[in-house]
N, C-alpha and C positions, 0 to 999 in steps of 0.2 A: 255688523256689530248690534243691529239693532233685533237681528232675530236668531239671539245666545245667549247666553249667560253661563255661571260657572257651570251647570251640570250638565247641559248642552244643546240643544236644537230648540229654536221656542219658533214653531209653525204659525202662522195663520189659519185659522179654519178651512178656507179655503183653497188655500193650497196643499194642505199637508194631503199627503195619499192614504192615510188613516185619520179620519175625524175624531172618532170615538173609540178605545178597545173598553172592550167588558172581561173583566178578568176573576173567574168564580174565586172564590175562597173554601178550601176544602179542610177540614179535619177528619182524622182519623177513624172516628165513630158519624160521619155525615152520611146522608144516601147522596151520594157524588151524580148519581143520573139525573137526580130530582133536577140540584141546584143546576150543573151544565146543562141542562136543557131550559130551564128556563134563562138561561143566557141566552141559548141560541132562539128564543122566543121574542127575548128583546130586541138580539139583534134584527132579526127579521122584519120587526115592529121598524128598528130605525131604519131598515132600509128601502122598506115600503116608505117613509118619508123624504126621501132621496139622503140620505148621511151614509156615508160610508164608514162600514163598521167591521171590528175583526173583534172575535171572540178568541182569547188565549186562554185555551185548556190544555194546554202542556201539563203533563205530569210530572217528566221531569225537573222541573224547575217549582221553588217556591215562592209564596207571593211578592216577599219583597225582591225576589230578582225580577221578577215581573216587571213590579212597579218601574224600576229603575231603567230597565230595557227599555222601554215604551216611554218613558220622561228623555232619555236619552237620544231619542228616536225624533223627540218634539212631537209626540201624540197631542194635540189638542184637550182632550176630555178623557178622563178613565174613569171606567163607572165596576165599582165595586157588590161584587153580590157574593155574599155569605149564609149558614142555616142560619142565624138571629134576625138577618134583614128579610131572606126567605117567609121567616114566622112574620115580621110585621109587615110585609109587604113594603119594604122601601129599600131603596140600595143609596150607598154611597159616594158622589161622585168630587173628582177634585179635576180641579181646572189647572192645566200646566202653565200660563203665562204666569198667572198670579197666585200660584199657591193655596188659592182657599179652596177647603173640603165640605162641604156640607150633604 
């Protein structure tokens, strides 16, 4: 009961199979190769730091589905990167256990 809530599993980062998931947010007029490429670069940097990370660049699902999918699996941290974030050189981070976004 400690490691779940009404949404699904809540895993501590040490035991989570995937500690961080990076989800590129793509719109019709965005250059998807640039945004997805940056997501993979960020994943490479995190892997070098010893973090288990995965990029969810599936094209057949919208971002809302991907958010819910990873939330149910209990992934501790979700990083969202879109075209506006790319221009500002920022990312949006969502923490699973607290629901905090920054």
